[in-house]
C-alpha positions as a Markdown table, in Angstrom:
| # | Residue | x | y | z |
|---|---|---|---|---|
| 1 | Unk | -28.0 | -14.2 | -15.4 |
| 2 | Unk | -29.0 | -17.1 | -17.4 |
| 3 | Unk | -28.5 | -18.7 | -20.6 |
| 4 | Unk | -29.9 | -16.1 | -22.8 |
| 5 | Unk | -28.7 | -13.3 | -21.1 |
| 6 | Unk | -24.8 | -14.2 | -21.5 |
| 7 | Unk | -25.6 | -14.9 | -25.1 |
| 8 | Unk | -27.1 | -11.5 | -26.1 |
| 9 | Unk | -23.9 | -10.4 | -24.2 |
| 10 | Unk | -21.4 | -12.2 | -26.1 |
| 11 | Unk | -20.7 | -9.7 | -28.6 |
| 12 | Unk | -19.3 | -8.2 | -25.8 |
| 13 | Unk | -17.6 | -10.6 | -24.3 |
| 14 | Unk | -14.0 | -8.8 | -26.2 |
| 15 | Unk | -14.5 | -5.5 | -23.8 |
| 16 | Unk | -15.4 | -7.8 | -21.3 |
| 17 | Unk | -12.0 | -9.3 | -21.4 |
| 18 | Unk | -9.8 | -5.9 | -22.2 |
| 19 | Unk | -11.6 | -4.8 | -19.0 |
| 20 | Unk | -10.4 | -7.5 | -16.9 |
| 21 | Unk | -6.9 | -8.0 | -18.5 |
| 22 | Unk | -6.2 | -3.9 | -17.9 |
| 23 | Unk | -7.7 | -4.7 | -14.4 |
| 24 | Unk | -4.6 | -7.4 | -13.5 |
| 25 | Unk | -2.0 | -4.8 | -15.0 |
| 26 | Unk | -3.0 | -1.8 | -13.1 |
| 27 | Unk | -3.1 | -4.3 | -9.8 |
| 28 | Unk | 0.3 | -6.0 | -10.5 |
| 29 | Unk | 1.8 | -2.7 | -11.4 |
| 30 | Unk | 0.4 | -0.8 | -8.3 |
| 31 | Unk | 1.8 | -4.2 | -5.9 |
| 32 | Unk | 5.1 | -4.0 | -8.1 |
| 33 | Unk | 5.3 | 0.2 | -7.3 |
| 34 | Unk | 4.7 | -0.2 | -3.8 |
| 35 | Unk | 6.2 | -3.5 | -2.6 |
| 36 | Unk | 8.5 | -2.8 | 0.5 |
| 37 | Unk | 11.6 | -4.3 | -1.0 |
| 38 | Unk | 11.5 | -2.3 | -4.0 |
| 39 | Unk | 11.0 | 1.2 | -2.3 |
| 40 | Unk | 14.0 | 0.2 | 0.2 |
| 41 | Unk | 16.4 | -0.3 | -2.9 |
| 42 | Unk | 15.0 | 2.8 | -4.2 |
| 43 | Unk | 15.7 | 4.6 | -0.7 |
| 44 | Unk | 19.2 | 2.9 | -0.8 |
| 45 | Unk | 20.1 | 4.4 | -4.3 |
| 46 | Unk | 18.9 | 7.6 | -3.3 |
| 47 | Unk | 21.3 | 7.9 | -0.6 |
| 48 | Unk | 24.0 | 6.9 | -2.6 |
| 49 | Unk | 22.9 | 9.9 | -5.2 |
| 50 | Unk | 23.0 | 12.0 | -2.6 |
| 51 | Unk | 26.7 | 10.9 | -1.2 |
| 52 | Unk | 27.8 | 11.5 | -4.3 |
| 53 | Unk | 26.1 | 14.7 | -4.8 |
| 54 | Unk | 24.0 | 14.1 | -7.5 |
| 55 | Unk | 21.2 | 16.1 | -5.8 |
| 56 | Unk | 21.0 | 17.8 | -3.0 |
| 57 | Unk | 19.4 | 18.2 | 0.9 |
| 58 | Unk | 16.3 | 19.6 | -0.5 |
| 59 | Unk | 15.9 | 17.3 | -3.3 |
| 60 | Unk | 16.6 | 14.3 | -1.5 |
| 61 | Unk | 14.6 | 15.2 | 2.0 |
| 62 | Unk | 11.6 | 15.4 | -1.4 |
| 63 | Unk | 12.2 | 12.1 | -3.2 |
| 64 | Unk | 12.9 | 10.4 | 0.7 |
| 65 | Unk | 9.3 | 11.6 | 2.2 |
| 66 | Unk | 7.4 | 10.3 | -1.7 |
| 67 | Unk | 9.6 | 6.8 | -1.1 |
| 68 | Unk | 8.3 | 6.7 | 2.9 |
| 69 | Unk | 4.7 | 7.2 | 2.1 |
| 70 | Unk | 4.9 | 4.1 | -0.8 |
| 71 | Unk | 6.6 | 2.5 | 1.8 |
| 72 | Unk | 4.5 | 2.9 | 4.7 |
| 73 | Unk | 1.3 | 1.9 | 2.0 |
| 74 | Unk | 2.8 | -1.0 | 1.5 |
| 75 | Unk | 3.9 | -2.4 | 4.8 |
| 76 | Unk | -0.1 | -1.5 | 6.1 |
| 77 | Unk | -1.4 | -2.7 | 2.8 |
| 78 | Unk | 1.1 | -6.3 | 2.2 |
| 79 | Unk | 1.8 | -5.0 | -1.0 |
| 80 | Unk | 4.3 | -6.9 | -1.6 |
| 81 | Unk | 5.8 | -10.6 | -1.2 |
| 82 | Unk | 9.3 | -8.4 | 0.4 |
| 83 | Unk | 11.6 | -10.2 | -2.2 |
| 84 | Unk | 11.5 | -7.7 | -5.3 |
| 85 | Unk | 8.5 | -9.6 | -6.2 |
| 86 | Unk | 4.9 | -9.4 | -6.4 |
| 87 | Unk | 2.5 | -12.0 | -5.5 |
Protein backbone atom coordinates (compact mmCIF):
# COMPACT_ATOMS: atom_id res chain seq x y z
CA UNK A 1 0.00 0.00 0.00
CA UNK A 2 1.39 3.34 -0.95
CA UNK A 3 1.64 6.60 0.88
CA UNK A 4 -1.75 7.81 -0.33
CA UNK A 5 -3.41 4.63 0.91
CA UNK A 6 -1.78 5.01 4.31
CA UNK A 7 -2.92 8.61 4.58
CA UNK A 8 -6.48 7.68 3.61
CA UNK A 9 -6.56 4.83 6.15
CA UNK A 10 -5.02 6.91 8.96
CA UNK A 11 -8.40 7.60 10.62
CA UNK A 12 -8.81 3.82 11.04
CA UNK A 13 -5.47 3.38 12.84
CA UNK A 14 -7.07 3.14 16.33
CA UNK A 15 -9.35 0.35 15.11
CA UNK A 16 -6.42 -1.56 13.60
CA UNK A 17 -4.42 -1.02 16.78
CA UNK A 18 -7.26 -2.29 18.95
CA UNK A 19 -7.58 -5.38 16.78
CA UNK A 20 -3.85 -6.06 17.16
CA UNK A 21 -4.06 -5.72 20.95
CA UNK A 22 -7.02 -8.09 21.13
CA UNK A 23 -5.14 -10.68 19.04
CA UNK A 24 -2.10 -10.39 21.32
CA UNK A 25 -4.20 -10.84 24.46
CA UNK A 26 -5.99 -13.86 22.99
CA UNK A 27 -2.69 -15.44 21.90
CA UNK A 28 -1.22 -14.99 25.38
CA UNK A 29 -4.34 -16.35 27.08
CA UNK A 30 -4.25 -19.39 24.81
CA UNK A 31 -0.56 -20.01 25.54
CA UNK A 32 -1.23 -19.89 29.28
CA UNK A 33 -4.36 -22.06 29.02
CA UNK A 34 -2.52 -24.82 27.15
CA UNK A 35 0.79 -24.52 29.03
CA UNK A 36 1.74 -28.09 30.04
CA UNK A 37 3.09 -27.00 33.44
CA UNK A 38 -0.15 -25.22 34.30
CA UNK A 39 -2.25 -28.19 33.17
CA UNK A 40 -0.12 -30.60 35.22
CA UNK A 41 -0.59 -28.39 38.28
CA UNK A 42 -4.35 -28.44 37.71
CA UNK A 43 -4.25 -32.24 37.42
CA UNK A 44 -2.40 -32.48 40.74
CA UNK A 45 -4.93 -30.14 42.36
CA UNK A 46 -7.79 -32.21 40.94
CA UNK A 47 -6.30 -35.39 42.40
CA UNK A 48 -5.99 -33.68 45.80
CA UNK A 49 -9.67 -32.71 45.62
CA UNK A 50 -10.60 -36.33 44.89
CA UNK A 51 -8.52 -37.64 47.80
CA UNK A 52 -10.05 -35.03 50.12
CA UNK A 53 -13.54 -36.17 49.11
CA UNK A 54 -14.52 -32.82 47.59
CA UNK A 55 -15.47 -34.46 44.28
CA UNK A 56 -16.61 -37.95 43.31
CA UNK A 57 -15.01 -40.33 40.80
CA UNK A 58 -17.37 -39.35 38.00
CA UNK A 59 -16.57 -35.63 38.34
CA UNK A 60 -12.88 -36.44 38.62
CA UNK A 61 -12.98 -38.47 35.39
CA UNK A 62 -14.82 -35.70 33.54
CA UNK A 63 -12.42 -32.97 34.62
CA UNK A 64 -9.39 -35.19 34.12
CA UNK A 65 -10.44 -35.90 30.53
CA UNK A 66 -10.74 -32.16 29.85
CA UNK A 67 -7.33 -31.47 31.37
CA UNK A 68 -5.69 -34.33 29.49
CA UNK A 69 -7.14 -32.99 26.23
CA UNK A 70 -5.64 -29.57 27.04
CA UNK A 71 -2.32 -31.18 27.91
CA UNK A 72 -2.25 -33.09 24.63
CA UNK A 73 -2.94 -29.91 22.66
CA UNK A 74 -0.30 -28.02 24.63
CA UNK A 75 2.35 -30.68 24.10
CA UNK A 76 1.54 -31.11 20.43
CA UNK A 77 1.42 -27.38 19.71
CA UNK A 78 4.23 -26.34 22.01
CA UNK A 79 1.95 -23.69 23.52
CA UNK A 80 4.00 -23.06 26.67
CA UNK A 81 7.56 -23.14 27.92
CA UNK A 82 6.95 -25.91 30.43
CA UNK A 83 7.91 -23.80 33.46
CA UNK A 84 4.51 -22.21 34.02
CA UNK A 85 5.21 -19.19 31.86
CA UNK A 86 4.35 -18.44 28.28
CA UNK A 87 6.78 -17.67 25.51
